[in-house]
N, C-alpha and C positions, 0 to 999 in steps of 0.2 A: 574707720567707721566706729561710732560710739556703740557701747554694749547696750543692746535692747532687750536683754533677757528678763528685765524687771526685778531681778534679785539684787538687793543692795550689795555693794562691794566696799571693802575697807582696806586701808593701808596696813602694812605690817605692824604698825603701832596702834591699830584699832580705830582710826579716824575714817569717816565716811567719804567715799569717792562718789561725788554726784555726777560727774561727767569726766571722761578720760578718752584719749585718743581722738579728739576732734582735730582734724587736720585743716588749718585755715587756708585761705586763698594764696598764701605765700609759702605753704608747705611746713609751717610750724605746728607743733603739737600743743593743743590747748587743753587744760584740765581744770576742773572745779573740785576742790578738796577741802574738807572740814579742817579748820585750824586747831592746833593744840592749845590755844590761848586759855589760860585759867581765869582771866579777868572778864572775858566777854565771849558770847557766841559769835564766831567769825568764820569766814571761808576764804580760802586762797583761790585766786585765778592765776594759774601758771601758764606760761607760754615759752616753749623752748624749741630750738632747732639745732642742727649740727654745727652751724657756723657761728651762732651767737646765742648765748645761754638764755637771755631774757628779752626777746624782741617784743614789740607791741603786737598784740593780736590783730589780725586783719581778717575780719569775718564777713562772709556774705550773709544773705538773709537766712538761709537754712541753718548755717552755723550759729548765727546769732540767736535763732530760736532755740537751739539745743542748749546754749549757755543760759538763755533766759529761763528755760524750763528747769535746768539744774539749780539755778538760783531760787526759783519759785519753790522747788522741793525743799531746799535748805531752809527757806523762810517758813514753810509749812511745818517742817519737822520741829522747828524751835517755837513756833506759835503753839503747837500741840503740847509742848513741854512746859507751857506757862512762862515763857521768856518775857522779860521786861521790854523787849524791842517794840 
């Protein structure tokens, strides 16, 4: 279940975690995490499970909304910073 505390979370290297621990309909863990790219504002969408490191996410409507909201927050954060996007 995704963290709903409202407090921003960050990786050990200081990059924003927009969504984590979303379990898709096939049991894989999906995460939305700020990229360390120095060239552009980017975000990673990770999907991992125990048997295959990078499966394709298989999201139901509720899970897709969580990912959508995480991406919207990423976009909003960078619009506020005056990004060229």
